[in-house]
BASEBA-744145 format. One record per residue (C-alpha): residue in three letters; x, y, z; residue number from 1. Coordinates in nm, 4 decimals. Example, Ala and Ser with C-alpha at 12.3 -4.5 7.8 and 13.67 -1.06 7.14 Angstrom:
<r 'ala',<1.2300,-0.4500,0.7800>,1>;
<r 'ser',<1.3670,-0.1060,0.7140>,2>;
***
This chain:
<r 'met',<-0.1676,-7.2603,26.4276>,1>;
<r 'ala',<-0.2731,-7.5749,26.2609>,2>;
<r 'val',<-0.6219,-7.6987,26.3448>,3>;
<r 'gly',<-0.4893,-8.0285,26.4856>,4>;
<r 'his',<-0.2786,-7.8399,26.7314>,5>;
<r 'ser',<-0.5323,-7.5832,26.8400>,6>;
<r 'pro',<-0.5550,-7.5553,27.2238>,7>;
<r 'leu',<-0.9253,-7.6023,27.1712>,8>;
<r 'glu',<-0.8868,-7.9317,26.9867>,9>;
<r 'gln',<-0.8974,-8.1122,27.3246>,10>;
<r 'phe',<-1.2581,-8.0111,27.3794>,11>;
<r 'thr',<-1.3934,-8.1525,27.0586>,12>;
<r 'ile',<-1.6676,-8.4059,27.1164>,13>;
<r 'lys',<-1.5963,-8.7047,26.8897>,14>;
<r 'arg',<-1.8398,-8.9835,26.7981>,15>;
<r 'trp',<-1.6884,-9.3166,26.8958>,16>;
<r 'val',<-1.9989,-9.5284,26.8255>,17>;
<r 'pro',<-2.2363,-9.3453,26.5839>,18>;
<r 'met',<-2.6026,-9.4010,26.6594>,19>;
<r 'gln',<-2.9126,-9.2471,26.5093>,20>;
<r 'ile',<-3.2774,-9.2796,26.6157>,21>;
<r 'gly',<-3.4858,-9.1004,26.3506>,22>;
<r 'asp',<-3.3555,-8.7486,26.3444>,23>;
<r 'leu',<-3.2036,-8.7811,26.6898>,24>;
<r 'asp',<-2.8212,-8.8314,26.7245>,25>;
<r 'val',<-2.7605,-9.0564,27.0175>,26>;
<r 'ser',<-2.3971,-9.1427,26.9306>,27>;
<r 'phe',<-2.1714,-9.2731,27.2068>,28>;
<r 'thr',<-1.9105,-9.0001,27.2372>,29>;
<r 'asn',<-1.5780,-8.9450,27.4128>,30>;
<r 'ser',<-1.7686,-8.7231,27.6567>,31>;
<r 'ala',<-2.0095,-9.0115,27.7471>,32>;
<r 'ala',<-1.7176,-9.2470,27.7769>,33>;
<r 'phe',<-1.5456,-9.0293,28.0304>,34>;
<r 'met',<-1.8601,-8.9755,28.2307>,35>;
<r 'met',<-1.8921,-9.3557,28.2517>,36>;
<r 'leu',<-1.5296,-9.3965,28.3504>,37>;
<r 'thr',<-1.5827,-9.1347,28.6224>,38>;
<r 'val',<-1.8744,-9.3308,28.7566>,39>;
<r 'leu',<-1.6714,-9.6412,28.7364>,40>;
<r 'gly',<-1.3718,-9.4739,28.9044>,41>;
<r 'val',<-1.5954,-9.3424,29.1916>,42>;
<r 'ser',<-1.7455,-9.6842,29.2361>,43>;
<r 'val',<-1.4129,-9.8601,29.2490>,44>;
<r 'phe',<-1.2635,-9.6051,29.4760>,45>;
<r 'leu',<-1.5538,-9.6518,29.7348>,46>;
<r 'val',<-1.5650,-10.0328,29.6978>,47>;
<r 'leu',<-1.1844,-10.0607,29.7466>,48>;
<r 'gly',<-1.2049,-9.8201,30.0415>,49>;
<r 'met',<-1.4864,-9.9962,30.2275>,50>;
<r 'arg',<-1.4458,-10.3686,30.1252>,51>;
<r 'arg',<-1.2459,-10.4541,30.4430>,52>;
<r 'asn',<-1.4041,-10.2103,30.6851>,53>;
<r 'ala',<-1.1084,-10.2545,30.9231>,54>;
<r 'leu',<-1.0846,-10.1033,31.2684>,55>;
<r 'val',<-0.7462,-9.9554,31.1731>,56>;
<r 'pro',<-0.8181,-9.8137,30.8266>,57>;
<r 'gly',<-0.5723,-9.8708,30.5401>,58>;
<r 'arg',<-0.4797,-9.6091,30.2722>,59>;
<r 'trp',<-0.7956,-9.6655,30.0532>,60>;
<r 'gln',<-1.0353,-9.6863,30.3531>,61>;
<r 'ser',<-0.8849,-9.3657,30.5161>,62>;
<r 'met',<-0.9411,-9.1708,30.1781>,63>;
<r 'ala',<-1.2920,-9.3057,30.1475>,64>;
<r 'glu',<-1.3797,-9.2267,30.5030>,65>;
<r 'leu',<-1.2254,-8.8846,30.4825>,66>;
<r 'ser',<-1.4415,-8.8076,30.1663>,67>;
<r 'tyr',<-1.7469,-8.9216,30.3549>,68>;
<r 'val',<-1.6663,-8.7143,30.6648>,69>;
<r 'phe',<-1.5752,-8.4132,30.4720>,70>;
<r 'ile',<-1.9064,-8.3934,30.2866>,71>;
<r 'ala',<-2.1039,-8.5094,30.5926>,72>;
<r 'ser',<-1.9555,-8.2138,30.7827>,73>;
<r 'leu',<-2.0175,-7.9805,30.4922>,74>;
<r 'val',<-2.3914,-8.0892,30.4885>,75>;
<r 'lys',<-2.4303,-8.0418,30.8588>,76>;
<r 'asp',<-2.2630,-7.6987,30.8605>,77>;
<r 'thr',<-2.4403,-7.5444,30.5841>,78>;
<r 'val',<-2.7874,-7.7144,30.5734>,79>;
<r 'gly',<-2.8327,-7.8441,30.9242>,80>;
<r 'thr',<-2.9750,-8.1750,31.0498>,81>;
<r 'glu',<-3.2556,-8.1459,30.7938>,82>;
<r 'gly',<-3.0047,-8.1871,30.5162>,83>;
<r 'arg',<-2.9135,-8.5418,30.6331>,84>;
<r 'pro',<-3.1585,-8.7314,30.4043>,85>;
<r 'tyr',<-2.9983,-8.5501,30.1025>,86>;
<r 'phe',<-2.6504,-8.6567,30.1938>,87>;
<r 'pro',<-2.6319,-8.9329,29.9299>,88>;
<r 'leu',<-2.7241,-8.6836,29.6501>,89>;
<r 'ile',<-2.4641,-8.4158,29.7692>,90>;
<r 'phe',<-2.1957,-8.6826,29.8151>,91>;
<r 'thr',<-2.2609,-8.8187,29.4679>,92>;
<r 'val',<-2.2481,-8.4570,29.3091>,93>;
<r 'phe',<-1.9206,-8.3918,29.4790>,94>;
<r 'met',<-1.7501,-8.7158,29.3876>,95>;
<r 'phe',<-1.8794,-8.6968,29.0363>,96>;
<r 'val',<-1.7525,-8.3529,28.9637>,97>;
<r 'leu',<-1.4302,-8.4201,29.1585>,98>;
<r 'phe',<-1.3421,-8.7364,28.9652>,99>;
<r 'gly',<-1.4442,-8.5809,28.6455>,100>;
<r 'asn',<-1.2152,-8.2905,28.6875>,101>;
<r 'met',<-0.9254,-8.4977,28.8118>,102>;
<r 'leu',<-0.9713,-8.7583,28.5287>,103>;
<r 'gly',<-0.9601,-8.4623,28.2796>,104>;
<r 'met',<-0.6053,-8.3809,28.4149>,105>;
<r 'met',<-0.4722,-8.7105,28.2822>,106>;
<r 'pro',<-0.2857,-8.7114,27.9395>,107>;
<r 'tyr',<-0.5118,-8.7692,27.6411>,108>;
<r 'ala',<-0.8225,-8.7615,27.8683>,109>;
<r 'phe',<-1.1393,-8.5695,27.8006>,110>;
<r 'thr',<-1.2680,-8.3050,28.0364>,111>;
<r 'phe',<-1.6444,-8.3275,28.0172>,112>;
<r 'thr',<-1.6854,-8.0522,28.2893>,113>;
<r 'ser',<-1.5388,-7.8090,28.0413>,114>;
<r 'his',<-1.8431,-7.8226,27.8404>,115>;
<r 'ile',<-2.1268,-7.5825,27.9248>,116>;
<r 'ile',<-2.3980,-7.8212,27.8226>,117>;
<r 'val',<-2.2731,-8.0820,28.0820>,118>;
<r 'thr',<-2.2361,-7.8287,28.3669>,119>;
<r 'phe',<-2.5601,-7.6530,28.2854>,120>;
<r 'thr',<-2.7443,-7.9836,28.2835>,121>;
<r 'met',<-2.6019,-8.0749,28.6320>,122>;
<r 'ala',<-2.6794,-7.7261,28.7591>,123>;
<r 'met',<-3.0408,-7.7361,28.6202>,124>;
<r 'ala',<-3.0880,-8.0731,28.7828>,125>;
<r 'val',<-2.9845,-7.9240,29.1273>,126>;
<r 'phe',<-3.1938,-7.6208,29.0696>,127>;
<r 'leu',<-3.5052,-7.8067,28.9669>,128>;
<r 'gly',<-3.4401,-8.0619,29.2440>,129>;
<r 'val',<-3.4150,-7.7966,29.5358>,130>;
<r 'thr',<-3.7180,-7.5988,29.3972>,131>;
<r 'ile',<-3.9296,-7.9209,29.3963>,132>;
<r 'ile',<-3.8193,-7.9891,29.7493>,133>;
<r 'ala',<-3.9043,-7.6314,29.8626>,134>;
<r 'leu',<-4.2595,-7.6604,29.7036>,135>;
<r 'phe',<-4.3360,-7.9936,29.8720>,136>;
<r 'lys',<-4.2086,-7.8694,30.1991>,137>;
<r 'his',<-4.3536,-7.5192,30.2118>,138>;
<r 'gly',<-4.6326,-7.5219,29.9481>,139>;
<r 'leu',<-4.7277,-7.1877,29.8291>,140>;
<r 'his',<-4.5399,-7.0257,30.1324>,141>;
<r 'phe',<-4.2291,-7.1004,29.9141>,142>;
<r 'phe',<-4.2949,-6.7675,29.7270>,143>;
<r 'ser',<-4.2401,-6.5677,30.0272>,144>;
<r 'phe',<-3.8716,-6.6519,29.9580>,145>;
<r 'phe',<-3.8805,-6.3642,29.6999>,146>;
<r 'leu',<-3.9777,-6.0991,29.9614>,147>;
<r 'pro',<-3.7328,-6.0827,30.2454>,148>;
<r 'pro',<-3.9050,-6.0540,30.6002>,149>;
<r 'gly',<-3.9230,-5.7018,30.7431>,150>;
<r 'val',<-3.9160,-5.5405,30.4031>,151>;
<r 'pro',<-4.1834,-5.2672,30.3665>,152>;
<r 'ile',<-4.4716,-5.3744,30.1334>,153>;
<r 'phe',<-4.4210,-5.0724,29.9101>,154>;
<r 'met',<-4.0729,-5.2068,29.8156>,155>;
<r 'ala',<-4.2230,-5.5395,29.6829>,156>;
<r 'pro',<-4.2646,-5.4302,29.3208>,157>;
<r 'leu',<-3.8930,-5.3470,29.3123>,158>;
<r 'leu',<-3.7537,-5.6333,29.5221>,159>;
<r 'ile',<-3.9596,-5.9185,29.4018>,160>;
<r 'pro',<-3.8482,-5.9040,29.0338>,161>;
<r 'ile',<-3.4821,-5.8686,29.1496>,162>;
<r 'glu',<-3.5203,-6.1787,29.3771>,163>;
<r 'val',<-3.6836,-6.3868,29.1028>,164>;
<r 'ile',<-3.4221,-6.2983,28.8520>,165>;
<r 'ser',<-3.1491,-6.3819,29.0983>,166>;
<r 'tyr',<-3.3112,-6.7114,29.1832>,167>;
<r 'leu',<-3.3612,-6.8059,28.8087>,168>;
<r 'ser',<-2.9959,-6.7176,28.7403>,169>;
<r 'arg',<-2.8722,-6.9780,28.9844>,170>;
<r 'pro',<-2.8263,-7.2674,28.7318>,171>;
<r 'val',<-2.6475,-7.0251,28.4980>,172>;
<r 'thr',<-2.3892,-6.8972,28.7422>,173>;
<r 'leu',<-2.3449,-7.2464,28.8828>,174>;
<r 'ser',<-2.2703,-7.3927,28.5493>,175>;
<r 'leu',<-2.0623,-7.1100,28.4120>,176>;
<r 'arg',<-1.8246,-7.1073,28.7194>,177>;
<r 'leu',<-1.7260,-7.4742,28.6734>,178>;
<r 'phe',<-1.7189,-7.4630,28.2935>,179>;
<r 'ala',<-1.5168,-7.1433,28.2643>,180>;
<r 'asn',<-1.2514,-7.2517,28.5146>,181>;
<r 'met',<-1.1978,-7.5951,28.3584>,182>;
<r 'leu',<-1.1976,-7.4545,28.0088>,183>;
<r 'ala',<-0.9603,-7.1712,28.0799>,184>;
<r 'gly',<-0.7180,-7.3833,28.2755>,185>;
<r 'his',<-0.6888,-7.6653,28.0200>,186>;
<r 'thr',<-0.6511,-7.4142,27.7394>,187>;
<r 'leu',<-0.3705,-7.2345,27.9167>,188>;
<r 'leu',<-0.1836,-7.5552,27.9826>,189>;
<r 'lys',<-0.2207,-7.6604,27.6151>,190>;
<r 'val',<-0.0838,-7.3257,27.5007>,191>;
<r 'ile',<0.2183,-7.3400,27.7254>,192>;
<r 'ala',<0.2854,-7.6989,27.6258>,193>;
<r 'gly',<0.2992,-7.5824,27.2695>,194>;
<r 'phe',<0.5651,-7.3351,27.3583>,195>;
<r 'ile',<0.7692,-7.6127,27.5213>,196>;
<r 'ile',<0.7602,-7.8156,27.2029>,197>;
<r 'ala',<0.8315,-7.5082,26.9694>,198>;
<r 'leu',<1.1214,-7.3708,27.1742>,199>;
<r 'gly',<1.3033,-7.7131,27.1995>,200>;
<r 'val',<1.6072,-7.6884,27.4251>,201>;
<r 'phe',<1.5079,-7.3374,27.5208>,202>;
<r 'gly',<1.1708,-7.4590,27.6563>,203>;
<r 'val',<1.2991,-7.5044,28.0147>,204>;
<r 'ala',<1.1204,-7.1997,28.1477>,205>;
<r 'pro',<0.7816,-7.2892,27.9975>,206>;
<r 'leu',<0.8339,-7.6436,28.1331>,207>;
<r 'val',<0.8868,-7.5157,28.4816>,208>;
<r 'leu',<0.5833,-7.2879,28.4506>,209>;
<r 'met',<0.3714,-7.5737,28.3256>,210>;
<r 'val',<0.4663,-7.7999,28.6117>,211>;
<r 'ala',<0.3691,-7.5257,28.8481>,212>;
<r 'leu',<0.0411,-7.4578,28.6753>,213>;
<r 'met',<-0.0335,-7.8375,28.6614>,214>;
<r 'gly',<-0.0200,-7.8312,29.0501>,215>;
<r 'leu',<-0.2421,-7.5137,29.0525>,216>;
<r 'glu',<-0.4858,-7.6845,28.8153>,217>;
<r 'phe',<-0.5206,-7.9860,29.0305>,218>;
<r 'leu',<-0.5937,-7.7578,29.3219>,219>;
<r 'ile',<-0.8580,-7.5675,29.1040>,220>;
<r 'ala',<-1.0121,-7.9058,28.9995>,221>;
<r 'phe',<-1.0720,-7.9856,29.3676>,222>;
<r 'leu',<-1.1895,-7.6283,29.4504>,223>;
<r 'gln',<-1.4373,-7.6297,29.1713>,224>;
<r 'ala',<-1.5878,-7.9567,29.2902>,225>;
<r 'phe',<-1.6028,-7.8038,29.6382>,226>;
<r 'ile',<-1.7574,-7.4841,29.5255>,227>;
<r 'phe',<-2.0178,-7.6700,29.3144>,228>;
<r 'thr',<-2.1091,-7.8804,29.6124>,229>;
<r 'ile',<-2.1274,-7.6074,29.8725>,230>;
<r 'leu',<-2.3506,-7.3861,29.6375>,231>;
<r 'thr',<-2.5736,-7.6921,29.6148>,232>;
<r 'cys',<-2.5855,-7.7225,29.9928>,233>;
<r 'met',<-2.6611,-7.3555,30.0190>,234>;
<r 'tyr',<-2.9512,-7.3783,29.7669>,235>;
<r 'leu',<-3.0766,-7.6770,29.9558>,236>;
<r 'his',<-3.0644,-7.4764,30.2771>,237>;
<r 'asp',<-3.2722,-7.2021,30.1104>,238>;
<r 'ala',<-3.5128,-7.4746,30.0007>,239>;
<r 'leu',<-3.5583,-7.6183,30.3369>,240>;
<r 'his',<-3.5385,-7.3012,30.5634>,241>;
<r 'leu',<-3.6484,-7.0315,30.3108>,242>;
<r 'his',<-3.5153,-6.7169,30.4999>,243>;
***
């Protein structure tokens, strides 16, 4: 298969505006551009949705309010009332991942959530944020999180390392789940699209399959944003309530 038609070609980061500061490459890339487009898209969506603030909401306002209520309910159900001050952060995380995933479904778009460095950076920011919150709220008592209550003390040498490793692996598992699903889905779509072109008039079956997979991929794009957000809420719950 030619390099230019490789299913992985769509994930190539390209320098649009080359920039160098000393030995540091700070070029403006397609990945950065689509992150900016995502932020702009979320902003436009919310501004259009709330600019009229009508008693009887229109289409845009209904979607904006539905998004707000959806995440507000998620925060309340998973974190509790103590999670209310962190709602703006969680809402931002959800909308950024969701719009990034959806934007990547558009033709000739770039899916930045299919890059492990992007998803890991987001996951690490969440991990460090909730850890700092836990330390500020509980102080040294935070470290009791690594020894579940009621466990005999003689089990501590075995359980504490397991709990520490499990805790430190959170940013890895959180980032890999989003990255792997978006990478695999887009690669599969690209492969099937190649069969449609190669088979010509006999490409009807792959075309039907691709349409079905496109619908599934849109669903996965939403589910991955939801999963990333609900895991963020669960980590925040642990930080606020410990056990």
